[in-house]
C-alpha positions as CSV (number, residue, x, y, z in Angstrom):
1,M,-45.4,15.2,-7.7
2,H,-42.8,16.4,-5.2
3,R,-41.9,20.1,-5.8
4,R,-38.5,21.5,-5.1
5,K,-38.5,23.9,-2.2
6,P,-37.2,27.4,-3.3
7,I,-34.0,28.5,-1.5
8,S,-32.0,31.6,-1.6
9,A,-28.7,32.1,-3.3
10,K,-26.9,32.2,0.1
11,Q,-28.4,28.8,1.1
12,R,-27.5,27.3,-2.3
13,K,-23.9,28.5,-1.8
14,E,-23.8,26.9,1.7
15,Q,-25.0,23.6,0.2
16,L,-22.3,23.6,-2.4
17,Q,-19.6,24.4,0.1
18,L,-20.9,21.6,2.3
19,K,-20.7,19.2,-0.6
20,R,-17.1,20.2,-1.4
21,A,-16.2,19.8,2.3
22,V,-17.6,16.3,2.2
23,K,-15.5,15.5,-0.9
24,R,-12.3,16.8,0.7
25,G,-13.0,14.7,3.8
26,E,-13.3,17.7,6.2
27,V,-16.8,16.6,7.4
28,P,-18.4,13.2,7.4
29,A,-20.7,12.3,4.5
30,L,-24.4,12.8,5.2
31,P,-26.7,9.9,4.6
32,A,-28.5,10.1,1.2
33,K,-32.2,10.5,1.8
34,P,-32.5,8.2,4.9
35,D,-36.2,8.6,5.2
36,R,-36.9,7.3,1.7
37,P,-36.2,3.6,1.0
38,R,-33.8,3.0,-1.9
39,K,-35.8,0.2,-3.5
40,A,-38.3,-0.2,-6.3
41,R,-41.4,1.9,-5.5
42,P,-44.9,1.7,-7.1
43,G,-45.4,4.4,-9.7
44,L,-41.7,4.8,-10.7
45,P,-41.1,5.1,-14.4
46,L,-39.6,2.1,-16.2
47,G,-35.9,1.9,-15.5
48,A,-35.9,4.1,-12.3
49,A,-35.5,1.0,-10.0
50,S,-32.5,-0.2,-12.0
51,R,-30.9,3.3,-11.8
52,E,-31.4,3.3,-8.0
53,A,-29.8,-0.1,-7.8
54,A,-26.9,1.0,-9.9
55,A,-26.4,4.1,-7.7
56,E,-26.4,1.9,-4.6
57,S,-23.9,-0.4,-6.2
58,T,-21.7,2.5,-7.1
59,R,-21.7,3.8,-3.6
60,R,-20.4,0.4,-2.4
61,L,-17.4,0.7,-4.7
62,E,-16.3,4.2,-3.6
63,S,-12.6,4.2,-3.0
64,A,-11.1,5.8,0.2
65,F,-7.4,6.6,0.7
66,V,-5.2,8.2,3.3
67,R,-6.0,11.6,4.8
68,L,-3.1,14.0,5.3
69,P,-3.1,16.0,8.6
70,P,-3.2,19.8,8.5
71,A,0.3,20.0,10.2
72,F,1.9,18.1,7.4
73,L,0.1,20.2,4.7
74,E,1.2,23.4,6.3
75,R,4.8,22.2,6.7
76,T,5.1,21.2,3.0
77,K,3.6,24.5,2.0
78,V,6.3,26.4,3.9
79,L,9.1,24.3,2.6
80,A,7.8,24.6,-1.0
81,S,8.3,28.4,-0.7
82,I,11.9,28.3,0.7
83,L,13.6,25.2,-0.9
84,P,15.2,26.1,-4.2
85,L,14.8,23.8,-7.2
86,T,17.9,22.4,-8.8
87,R,18.5,24.0,-12.2
88,P,19.6,22.8,-14.6
89,I,18.0,19.4,-13.9
90,P,20.7,16.7,-13.9
91,P,20.3,13.8,-16.4
92,E,20.1,11.3,-13.5
93,A,16.7,12.8,-12.6
94,A,15.3,11.4,-15.8
95,I,16.1,7.8,-14.8
96,L,13.5,5.9,-12.7
97,S,15.9,4.6,-10.1
98,D,15.7,1.2,-8.4
99,V,14.9,3.0,-5.1
100,D,11.5,3.9,-6.5
101,T,11.1,0.5,-8.1
102,P,12.5,-2.2,-5.7
103,S,13.5,-5.6,-7.0
104,P,10.7,-8.3,-7.2
105,G,11.9,-10.2,-4.1
106,A,12.5,-7.2,-1.8
107,D,9.0,-6.4,-0.8
108,S,7.8,-9.7,0.8
109,Q,5.7,-7.8,3.4
110,L,3.5,-6.1,0.9
111,T,1.0,-8.3,-0.8
112,C,-2.5,-8.2,-2.3
113,P,-5.4,-9.7,-0.4
114,K,-6.3,-13.2,-1.6
115,R,-9.7,-14.7,-1.7
116,P,-10.1,-17.2,1.1
117,K,-11.1,-20.8,0.3
118,W,-14.8,-21.6,0.1
119,R,-17.1,-24.6,-0.4
120,Y,-20.3,-24.9,-2.3
121,D,-22.2,-25.8,0.8
122,M,-21.3,-22.4,2.4
123,S,-23.9,-19.6,2.5
124,K,-23.2,-16.2,1.0
125,I,-23.1,-14.7,4.5
126,E,-20.4,-17.2,5.6
127,V,-18.3,-16.5,2.5
128,E,-18.5,-12.7,2.9
129,A,-17.7,-13.0,6.6
130,N,-14.5,-14.9,5.8
131,E,-13.5,-12.4,3.2
132,E,-14.1,-9.5,5.5
133,G,-12.2,-11.1,8.3
134,L,-9.2,-11.8,6.1
135,F,-9.3,-8.3,4.6
136,K,-9.2,-6.7,8.0
137,K,-6.1,-8.7,8.9
138,W,-4.5,-7.8,5.6
139,L,-5.2,-4.1,6.2
140,A,-3.5,-4.2,9.6
141,Q,-0.4,-6.0,8.2
142,T,-0.1,-3.6,5.3
143,D,-0.5,-0.5,7.5
144,A,2.2,-1.8,9.8
145,A,4.6,-2.5,6.9
146,L,4.0,1.0,5.5
147,A,4.4,2.6,8.9
148,A,7.8,0.9,9.4
149,W,8.8,2.1,5.9
150,S,7.8,5.7,6.4
151,N,8.9,5.8,10.1
152,P,11.7,3.4,10.7
153,T,12.0,4.3,14.3
154,D,8.3,3.7,15.0
155,V,7.9,0.1,13.9
156,G,4.4,-1.2,14.5
157,Q,2.7,2.2,14.5
158,P,-0.1,2.8,12.0
159,P,0.5,5.0,9.0
160,V,-0.8,8.4,8.4
161,H,-4.5,8.0,7.7
162,E,-7.9,9.0,9.0
163,G,-6.5,12.1,10.7
164,S,-3.5,10.5,12.2
165,E,-0.6,12.8,13.2
166,V,2.2,10.3,12.6
167,L,4.8,12.0,10.4
168,A,8.2,11.3,9.1
169,N,11.0,13.4,10.6
170,P,13.2,14.4,7.7
171,E,16.0,16.9,7.8
172,P,14.9,20.6,8.0
173,D,16.4,21.4,4.6
174,S,14.6,18.6,2.7
175,M,11.0,18.1,1.6
176,P,9.2,15.2,3.5
177,H,7.4,12.5,1.6
178,A,3.7,11.9,1.9
179,P,2.5,8.5,2.9
180,T,1.5,6.1,0.1
181,S,-2.1,5.4,-0.8
182,Y,-3.6,2.1,-1.7
183,E,-7.1,0.6,-2.2
184,R,-8.9,0.0,1.2
185,N,-12.3,-1.1,-0.1
186,L,-13.0,-4.8,-0.1
187,E,-15.6,-4.5,-2.9
188,V,-13.0,-3.2,-5.4
189,W,-10.6,-6.1,-4.6
190,R,-13.4,-8.6,-5.1
191,Q,-13.6,-7.3,-8.7
192,L,-9.9,-8.3,-9.2
193,W,-10.6,-11.7,-7.7
194,R,-13.4,-12.5,-10.1
195,V,-11.4,-11.3,-13.2
196,T,-8.3,-13.4,-12.3
197,E,-10.5,-16.5,-11.6
198,I,-12.3,-16.5,-14.9
199,S,-9.4,-15.5,-17.2
200,Q,-6.9,-17.7,-19.0
201,I,-4.7,-14.8,-20.3
202,L,-4.1,-11.6,-18.3
203,L,-3.0,-8.4,-20.0
204,I,-1.2,-6.3,-17.3
205,L,-1.4,-2.7,-18.6
206,L,1.6,-0.5,-17.7
207,D,2.0,3.2,-18.5
208,S,5.1,3.4,-20.8
209,R,6.1,6.7,-19.1
210,C,6.9,4.8,-15.8
211,P,6.0,1.1,-16.2
212,T,7.6,-0.3,-13.0
213,L,5.5,2.1,-10.9
214,H,2.4,0.4,-12.3
215,L,3.8,-3.1,-11.7
216,P,4.3,-3.4,-7.9
217,P,5.9,-6.5,-6.5
218,A,2.7,-7.1,-4.5
219,L,0.8,-7.6,-7.8
220,T,3.3,-10.1,-9.3
221,A,3.4,-12.0,-6.0
222,Y,-0.4,-12.2,-6.0
223,L,-0.7,-13.5,-9.5
224,A,2.0,-16.1,-8.8
225,G,-0.1,-17.4,-5.8
226,V,-3.6,-17.6,-7.3
227,S,-5.3,-20.9,-7.4
228,N,-5.3,-21.1,-11.2
229,A,-1.7,-19.8,-11.6
230,S,-0.6,-22.9,-13.5
231,R,-3.4,-22.3,-16.1
232,L,-2.9,-18.5,-16.3
233,R,-0.5,-16.6,-18.5
234,T,0.4,-12.9,-18.3
235,I,1.4,-10.4,-21.0
236,L,2.8,-7.0,-20.2
237,V,1.2,-4.2,-22.3
238,L,3.0,-0.8,-22.5
239,T,0.3,1.8,-23.1
240,K,0.6,5.5,-24.2
241,V,3.6,4.8,-26.4
242,D,2.6,7.8,-28.5
243,I,3.5,10.0,-25.5
244,A,6.7,8.2,-24.3
245,G,8.1,7.9,-27.8
246,P,9.6,4.9,-29.6
247,D,13.1,5.3,-28.0
248,R,11.9,5.2,-24.4
249,A,9.3,2.5,-25.2
250,A,12.0,0.3,-26.7
251,A,14.3,0.9,-23.8
252,W,11.5,-0.1,-21.3
253,T,10.6,-3.2,-23.4
254,K,14.2,-4.4,-23.2
255,Y,14.4,-3.6,-19.5
256,L,11.1,-5.5,-18.7
257,T,12.1,-8.4,-20.8
258,T,15.3,-8.7,-18.8
259,R,13.7,-8.1,-15.4
260,Y,10.8,-10.6,-16.0
261,P,12.3,-13.4,-18.2
262,G,9.7,-15.5,-20.0
263,V,7.0,-12.8,-19.9
264,R,6.0,-11.3,-23.2
265,V,5.9,-7.5,-23.6
266,V,4.0,-5.6,-26.3
267,Q,3.4,-2.0,-27.1
268,V,0.1,-0.2,-27.9
269,E,-1.3,3.2,-28.4
270,S,-5.1,3.7,-28.2
271,Y,-5.8,7.0,-30.0
272,T,-5.3,8.9,-33.2
273,E,-5.9,12.5,-33.9
274,K,-9.4,13.3,-35.3
275,H,-9.7,15.8,-38.1
276,P,-13.3,17.1,-38.1
277,D,-14.9,18.2,-41.3
278,G,-15.5,21.9,-41.8
279,E,-13.7,24.8,-40.1
280,A,-10.4,24.2,-38.6
281,S,-10.3,24.1,-34.8
282,S,-7.5,24.9,-32.4
283,R,-8.6,22.1,-30.1
284,R,-7.1,18.6,-30.6
285,M,-9.7,15.9,-30.7
286,Y,-8.9,12.2,-30.7
287,Q,-10.8,9.0,-31.5
288,P,-10.1,5.3,-30.5
289,H,-7.7,3.7,-32.9
290,L,-5.1,0.9,-32.6
291,P,-2.6,1.1,-35.5
292,S,-2.3,-2.0,-37.5
293,T,1.3,-2.6,-36.5
294,F,0.4,-2.7,-32.8
295,R,-2.7,-4.7,-33.5
296,Q,-0.8,-7.4,-35.3
297,S,1.8,-7.5,-32.6
298,L,-0.8,-7.9,-29.9
299,V,-2.8,-10.5,-31.7
300,E,0.3,-12.5,-32.6
301,T,1.4,-12.4,-28.9
302,L,-2.1,-13.7,-27.9
303,R,-1.9,-16.4,-30.5
304,E,1.5,-17.6,-29.1
305,T,0.3,-17.5,-25.5
306,H,-2.8,-19.5,-26.5
307,A,-0.7,-22.1,-28.2
308,E,1.4,-22.3,-25.0
309,L,-1.7,-23.0,-22.9
310,L,-2.6,-25.9,-25.2
311,E,0.6,-27.7,-24.4
312,P,0.5,-30.1,-21.4
313,P,2.7,-29.0,-18.4
314,P,6.0,-30.9,-17.8
315,A,4.5,-33.0,-15.0
316,V,1.8,-34.3,-17.4
317,R,4.2,-34.9,-20.3
318,D,6.5,-37.1,-18.2
319,N,3.5,-39.3,-17.1
320,P,2.1,-41.3,-20.0
321,D,-1.1,-42.2,-18.1
322,R,-1.9,-38.7,-17.2
323,L,-1.0,-37.5,-20.7
324,A,-3.5,-39.9,-22.3
325,N,-6.4,-38.4,-20.3
326,W,-5.2,-34.8,-20.2
327,K,-7.3,-32.1,-21.9
328,P,-6.7,-28.4,-22.0
329,R,-9.0,-26.3,-19.9
330,I,-9.3,-23.6,-22.6
331,K,-10.9,-23.3,-26.0
332,S,-8.6,-25.1,-28.4
333,E,-9.9,-23.7,-31.7
334,V,-9.8,-19.9,-32.0
335,D,-10.1,-18.0,-35.3
336,W,-7.3,-15.6,-34.9
337,D,-7.7,-14.1,-38.4
338,A,-11.2,-13.0,-37.3
339,V,-9.8,-11.6,-34.1
340,L,-7.3,-9.6,-36.1
341,K,-9.9,-8.2,-38.5
342,A,-12.7,-7.6,-35.9
343,H,-13.6,-4.0,-35.3
344,G,-16.6,-1.7,-35.1
345,G,-19.9,-3.5,-35.8
346,Q,-18.1,-6.9,-36.3
347,V,-17.4,-7.3,-32.6
348,G,-19.8,-8.9,-30.1
349,H,-22.1,-6.8,-27.9
350,A,-21.1,-5.6,-24.5
351,V,-22.8,-7.6,-21.7
352,G,-22.9,-7.1,-18.0
353,G,-21.7,-10.5,-16.9
354,A,-19.9,-13.6,-18.1
355,A,-22.7,-14.6,-20.6
356,A,-21.8,-15.7,-24.1
357,P,-23.3,-14.1,-27.2
358,K,-26.6,-15.7,-28.3
359,L,-26.4,-18.3,-31.0
360,S,-28.6,-18.3,-34.0
361,K,-31.4,-20.9,-34.4
362,A,-29.3,-22.8,-36.9
363,E,-26.3,-22.8,-34.7
364,E,-28.4,-24.0,-31.7
365,A,-29.8,-26.9,-33.8
366,D,-26.3,-27.9,-34.9
367,A,-25.0,-27.9,-31.4
368,T,-28.0,-30.0,-30.2
369,A,-27.5,-32.5,-33.0
370,E,-23.8,-32.9,-32.1
371,G,-24.7,-33.5,-28.5
372,H,-23.0,-30.5,-27.0
373,S,-24.4,-29.1,-23.7
374,E,-23.4,-26.3,-21.4
375,E,-23.8,-28.6,-18.5
376,D,-21.3,-31.1,-19.8
377,D,-18.3,-30.7,-17.5
378,D,-15.9,-32.6,-19.9
379,S,-16.5,-30.2,-22.8
380,E,-14.0,-27.4,-23.3
381,P,-14.9,-23.8,-22.6
382,E,-16.9,-22.0,-25.4
383,F,-14.5,-19.1,-25.5
384,L,-11.1,-17.8,-24.6
385,T,-11.2,-15.3,-21.7
386,I,-8.7,-12.5,-21.7
387,G,-8.6,-10.2,-18.7
388,L,-7.3,-6.6,-18.5
389,I,-5.9,-5.5,-15.2
390,G,-3.8,-2.6,-14.0
391,Q,-3.8,0.5,-11.8
392,P,-6.2,3.4,-12.4
393,N,-5.8,5.6,-15.5
394,V,-3.4,3.2,-17.2
395,G,-5.6,2.9,-20.2
396,K,-7.6,-0.4,-19.9
397,S,-10.9,1.0,-21.2
398,S,-9.1,3.1,-23.8
399,L,-7.4,0.0,-25.2
400,L,-10.8,-1.8,-25.4
401,N,-12.2,1.0,-27.4
402,A,-9.2,1.0,-29.7
403,L,-9.4,-2.7,-30.2
404,F,-13.1,-2.4,-31.3
405,G,-12.5,0.8,-33.2
406,T,-15.5,2.4,-31.6
407,Q,-16.7,3.7,-28.2
408,K,-17.7,0.5,-26.4
409,V,-16.9,1.3,-22.8
410,R,-16.6,4.6,-20.8
411,A,-13.1,6.0,-20.9
412,S,-12.0,9.0,-18.9
413,R,-8.9,11.0,-18.0
414,T,-10.1,10.9,-14.4
415,P,-8.8,7.7,-12.6
416,G,-11.4,5.3,-11.2
417,K,-14.2,5.6,-13.8
418,T,-14.6,1.8,-14.2
419,K,-15.9,0.3,-11.0
420,H,-17.5,-3.0,-12.1
421,F,-15.7,-5.5,-14.3
422,Q,-17.2,-5.5,-17.7
423,T,-17.3,-8.4,-20.2
424,L,-17.2,-7.7,-23.9
425,F,-16.8,-10.2,-26.8
426,W,-14.1,-9.5,-29.3
427,T,-15.3,-12.3,-31.5
428,R,-17.5,-15.4,-30.9
429,D,-14.4,-17.2,-29.7
430,V,-12.7,-14.6,-27.5
431,R,-14.2,-12.4,-24.7
432,L,-12.5,-9.6,-22.9
433,V,-13.0,-8.7,-19.3
434,D,-12.1,-5.1,-18.2
435,C,-11.2,-5.0,-14.5
436,P,-11.6,-1.8,-12.5
437,G,-8.3,-0.1,-11.8
438,L,-7.1,-0.3,-8.2
439,V,-4.1,1.1,-6.4
440,I,-1.8,-1.7,-5.4
441,P,0.2,-1.1,-2.1
442,N,3.8,-0.2,-2.9
443,Y,6.7,1.6,-1.2
444,I,6.4,4.8,-3.2
445,P,5.2,8.2,-1.7
446,M,1.9,9.8,-2.7
447,E,3.6,12.5,-4.8
448,T,5.1,9.9,-7.0
449,Q,1.6,8.3,-7.4
450,V,0.2,11.6,-8.4
451,L,2.9,12.2,-11.0
452,S,2.2,8.7,-12.5
453,G,-1.5,9.5,-12.8
454,I,-2.8,6.9,-10.3
455,L,-4.7,9.4,-8.1
456,P,-7.2,12.0,-9.2
457,I,-5.6,15.5,-9.1
458,S,-8.7,17.2,-7.8
459,R,-8.6,15.0,-4.7
460,V,-5.0,15.8,-3.8
461,S,-4.5,18.2,-0.9
462,A,-0.7,18.5,-0.8
463,I,-0.5,20.6,-3.9
464,P,2.8,22.4,-3.1
465,L,4.5,19.0,-2.3
466,C,3.4,17.5,-5.6
467,I,4.5,20.6,-7.5
468,Y,7.9,20.4,-5.8
469,H,8.2,16.8,-6.8
470,A,7.1,17.4,-10.4
471,A,9.4,20.5,-10.7
472,S,12.3,18.4,-9.5
473,V,12.2,16.4,-12.7
474,L,10.5,18.9,-15.1
475,P,11.5,22.5,-15.9
476,L,7.9,23.7,-15.4
477,E,8.9,27.4,-15.5
478,K,10.3,26.9,-19.0
479,I,7.5,24.6,-20.2
480,L,4.8,27.1,-19.1
481,G,6.7,30.2,-20.2
482,L,6.6,31.8,-16.7
483,S,8.2,34.9,-15.5
484,H,9.6,35.0,-12.0
485,P,7.2,36.6,-9.5
486,S,10.0,38.9,-8.3
487,L,10.2,40.4,-11.8
488,A,6.5,40.9,-12.2
489,S,6.6,44.2,-10.1
490,P,9.3,46.8,-9.8
491,P,11.7,46.2,-7.0
492,V,11.1,47.9,-3.7
493,Q,13.6,50.7,-3.0
494,D,16.1,49.7,-0.3
495,K,15.9,52.5,2.3
496,R,18.1,50.8,4.9
497,T,21.3,52.5,6.0
498,W,24.3,50.4,4.8
499,R,27.8,50.8,6.0
500,E,30.5,51.3,3.4
501,G,31.3,48.1,1.5
502,M,28.4,46.1,3.1
503,R,25.7,46.6,0.4
504,P,25.5,43.4,-1.8
505,P,26.0,44.0,-5.5
506,E,22.9,44.3,-7.6
507,S,24.0,41.3,-9.7
508,Q,23.9,39.1,-6.6
509,Q,20.4,40.4,-5.8
510,Q,19.1,39.6,-9.3
511,Q,20.7,36.2,-9.2
512,R,19.1,35.5,-5.9
513,A,15.7,36.6,-7.1
514,L,15.8,34.3,-10.1
515,V,16.2,31.2,-8.0
516,W,12.9,29.2,-8.5
517,T,10.9,27.5,-5.8
518,A,7.8,25.4,-6.1
519,M,5.7,28.3,-4.7
520,D,7.3,30.6,-7.2
521,I,6.0,28.4,-10.0
522,L,2.5,28.3,-8.6
523,T,2.4,32.0,-8.1
524,A,3.8,32.8,-11.5
525,Y,1.3,30.5,-13.2
526,A,-1.6,31.9,-11.2
527,N,-0.5,35.5,-12.1
528,K,-0.2,34.5,-15.8
529,K,-3.8,33.1,-15.9
530,G,-5.2,35.8,-13.7
531,W,-6.4,33.4,-11.0
532,V,-6.9,35.0,-7.6
533,T,-8.7,34.0,-4.4
534,A,-12.2,35.2,-3.7
535,K,-11.7,37.4,-0.6
536,A,-8.0,38.3,-0.2
537,G,-7.3,38.6,-4.0
538,R,-4.1,36.7,-3.7
539,P,-2.7,34.4,-6.4
540,D,-4.8,31.2,-6.3
541,V,-1.9,28.8,-6.0
542,N,-4.1,25.8,-5.4
543,R,-6.0,26.3,-8.7
544,A,-2.7,26.8,-10.5
545,G,-1.3,23.6,-8.9
546,N,-4.4,21.6,-9.9
547,A,-4.1,22.8,-13.5
548,I,-0.3,22.0,-13.7
549,L,-0.6,18.6,-12.1
550,R,-3.5,17.7,-14.3
551,A,-1.5,18.7,-17.4
552,V,1.4,16.6,-16.2
553,A,-0.6,13.5,-15.3
554,E,-2.8,13.6,-18.4
555,G,0.1,14.0,-20.9
556,R,-0.5,17.5,-22.1
557,I,3.0,18.1,-20.8
558,P,4.7,15.1,-22.5
559,W,7.1,13.3,-20.2
560,A,8.6,9.9,-19.6
561,F,11.3,8.3,-17.5
562,W,14.2,6.2,-18.7
563,P,14.6,2.7,-17.3
564,P,17.2,2.0,-14.6
565,G,20.8,1.5,-15.9
566,T,20.5,4.1,-18.7
567,D,23.7,6.0,-19.3
568,P,23.2,9.7,-18.4
569,Q,25.3,10.6,-21.5
570,T,22.7,8.9,-23.6
571,I,20.0,11.0,-22.0
572,T,21.9,14.2,-22.6
573,A,22.6,13.3,-26.2
574,H,18.9,12.5,-26.7
575,Q,17.9,15.8,-25.2
576,R,20.2,17.6,-27.6
577,G,18.9,15.7,-30.5
578,A,15.4,14.3,-30.9
579,D,13.8,16.1,-27.9
580,A,15.6,19.4,-28.0
581,V,14.8,22.6,-29.9
582,N,17.4,25.0,-28.6
583,L,19.1,23.3,-25.7
584,A,22.7,24.0,-26.4
585,D,23.1,26.2,-23.3
586,D,20.6,24.4,-21.1
587,P,20.2,20.6,-21.8
588,G,18.8,19.9,-18.3
589,T,15.2,19.2,-19.2
590,G,14.7,16.1,-17.0
591,I,11.9,13.9,-18.1
592,W,10.3,16.5,-20.4
593,I,9.8,15.4,-24.0
594,Q,9.7,18.1,-26.7
595,H,8.1,17.3,-30.0
596,G,9.4,20.3,-31.9
597,H,6.6,22.7,-30.6
598,D,6.1,25.1,-27.8
599,G,4.6,23.2,-24.9
600,D,3.3,26.4,-23.3
601,A,0.9,27.0,-26.2
602,D,-0.7,23.6,-25.7
603,I,-1.1,24.1,-22.0
604,D,-2.8,27.5,-22.5
605,A,-5.1,26.0,-25.2
606,E,-6.3,23.3,-22.9
607,S,-6.4,25.1,-19.5
608,D,-9.6,27.0,-20.2
609,A,-11.5,23.8,-20.0
610,E,-10.5,23.3,-16.4
611,D,-12.8,25.9,-14.8
612,E,-15.8,23.5,-14.7
613,E,-16.6,21.8,-11.3
614,D,-15.0,18.4,-10.9
615,R,-17.7,15.9,-9.9
616,P,-16.4,12.3,-9.7
617,R,-19.5,10.1,-9.6
618,A,-17.8,6.9,-8.3
619,V,-14.6,7.8,-6.5
620,H,-14.3,9.4,-3.1
621,F,-10.9,10.4,-1.7
622,D,-10.7,11.2,2.0
623,E,-8.0,13.8,1.7
624,G,-7.3,16.7,4.1
625,A,-8.0,20.3,3.4
626,V,-5.3,22.5,1.8
627,P,-6.0,26.0,3.0
628,S,-4.3,27.3,6.1
629,D,-4.9,31.1,5.9
630,E,-8.2,32.0,7.4
631,D,-8.9,34.8,4.9
632,D,-8.2,32.5,2.0
633,D,-10.1,29.4,3.1
634,E,-13.1,29.9,0.8
635,G,-11.1,31.0,-2.3
636,D,-8.5,28.3,-2.0
637,A,-11.0,25.5,-1.3
638,E,-13.0,26.6,-4.3
639,G,-9.9,26.7,-6.4
640,A,-8.9,23.2,-5.4
641,E,-12.3,22.0,-6.5
642,S,-12.6,23.9,-9.8
643,E,-11.1,21.3,-12.1
644,S,-13.1,19.4,-14.7
645,E,-13.3,15.7,-15.4
646,E,-13.2,16.1,-19.2
647,E,-14.2,12.6,-20.3
648,D,-16.2,10.3,-22.6
649,E,-16.5,10.6,-26.4
650,G,-13.6,12.3,-28.1
651,A,-11.5,12.5,-25.0
652,K,-8.1,10.9,-25.1
653,G,-7.1,8.7,-22.2
654,T,-3.7,10.2,-22.2
655,G,-5.2,13.7,-21.7
656,K,-4.9,15.5,-25.0
657,A,-8.6,16.0,-25.8
658,R,-11.2,17.8,-23.8
659,L,-14.8,18.6,-23.7
660,P,-16.4,22.1,-23.8
661,A,-16.7,23.8,-20.4
662,T,-18.3,26.9,-19.0
663,T,-15.3,29.2,-18.6
664,G,-14.0,32.7,-19.1
665,R,-15.9,35.7,-17.8
666,F,-19.1,33.8,-17.2
667,G,-17.4,31.2,-15.0
668,A,-19.1,32.6,-12.0
669,L,-22.4,31.5,-13.3
670,V,-21.4,27.9,-12.7
671,L,-21.9,28.3,-9.0
672,D,-25.6,29.0,-9.5
673,N,-26.1,26.0,-11.8
674,E,-24.1,23.4,-10.0
675,G,-26.8,22.4,-7.5
676,D,-29.2,21.6,-10.3
677,E,-26.6,19.6,-12.1
678,D,-25.8,17.6,-9.0
679,E,-29.4,16.9,-8.3
680,D,-30.0,15.8,-11.8
681,E,-27.1,13.4,-11.6
682,E,-28.4,11.9,-8.4
683,D,-31.8,11.4,-9.9
684,E,-30.3,9.6,-12.8
685,G,-28.4,7.3,-10.5
């Protein structure tokens, strides 16, 4: 048996720092054990070969996005420390404007890659070669369109990615926008192709906090142009309604119904608070659950959509000859009452592919006697296929678990956990296909994508830029209960010699000191939590930014936008009423939703779980490094990587539950154990 070579603590630390540098994209990834073939080997225990194959498949589905250059990161860091934040936040900031969500026909240049046509006599190599060639052309066209959008004067230039120095040239007194990110891995797009090809009904999941950001025009154009578009129906599903609240969810439902006429819109929430037996705990735990009202609404919408698919299209109805021979290409008989009541052990088992549940011997005998056969092309499908698609972290896996009433698939607060499409049977008549979330190209900057939860926070390098964007629509200093850094220490005595009448009044100095910037928020929160860098002992602003952005994206700071066209007076009245606690003097809370409790208490209760190392097993983001000060490189880098995934059983997809973590005074011990944990994960595949 191979024995592990003992190494010193210094060597172990260097290995961990190298792994973190690879994750941030600072150095190229090293090949994993190149001298040892990754295939089944004699003597391996049962299941080891399959774990290695799964690990290899996971590596093929790693996502890669844009890399921000150091000059851009340094510039945004400086601007975040000098640009003041608007306080109070105007009501218009709570409205998701049409600038961020263009009209459906305005973005004809941005599309999703389509699967090229193929024939049965083509080999696998030929099919994949065609797909790769088409995908390369699509990448070039998309990059050119995004470059023209971010740099109107440099049409045709590539966007900022892979270390490129192409930057927008905004005004000196404004914060620049980071280039948008989108999925650049062909394997992930192939998962979407397969799901749309085998589905008859598609559930497009949208985060009810900002639905239009999760429904780019490129996605709607792609679905309208697929080969089976005439036999495919879509339903818009608003998730996380428990965070957005009924008023905003109703407003978004009305807006989407008007924007996309003929498309059905339903609302769901996937979790309920779990009350464990025994001693009361300060931590909030959640379990998968879909309330009966939402379940009935969803099943009834599916029933209506299924009935619509059973009706012949107008071209067939007008032709009697075609109508006589027309047959629907979906299962005609579905027991919707069984679908409504199915939960827990009553649902079918999860399977890895598109296989149907096994029939009993009696059912097989009946099918044989009636003359049915799977090879009979004229027979109708054996089940109705419903696909779930959407961008990362929108709640697809959480909705599946809520439908079944139990933990059937892996759900996580970290975007990108699902990498292969998964097939599960709701009942014997209906199967569900969970598609991996992928970032659709859209004309929105990266900081908006971070706010909407599309990108993992621990892989974001432009922390000050994202905090500035979040603080522009959220009063973070009030939510977190922060004290201005200038008031944390006694003022320095002014020993300058002033001429008579030239010294500014003390009231003006205090007023100037209380103007908040994004860097003030980061510094104040780091001081509050006692987070400092390893060498210089400065406030660890990157760790503070990771914690704040994670709380915003996961819903621990509840927020939601209002749809375009909302009257600002309605927002102000709503803030003074249902949302507000004591906002008579300061109603400008932006998109923050108050539920009658102190948000700062919830953030502090959850933040201790964020000290564990973040180790995404399936997602890789090629982002640039944040630190710029030489003496703070190590501390800042470690702070940016110190956030936890907090996933699996009991964890809410909206970000309210968490798993235990190694924190507090013993957090330093994590550094000594991380190497063993990483190696164990690699051995398990």
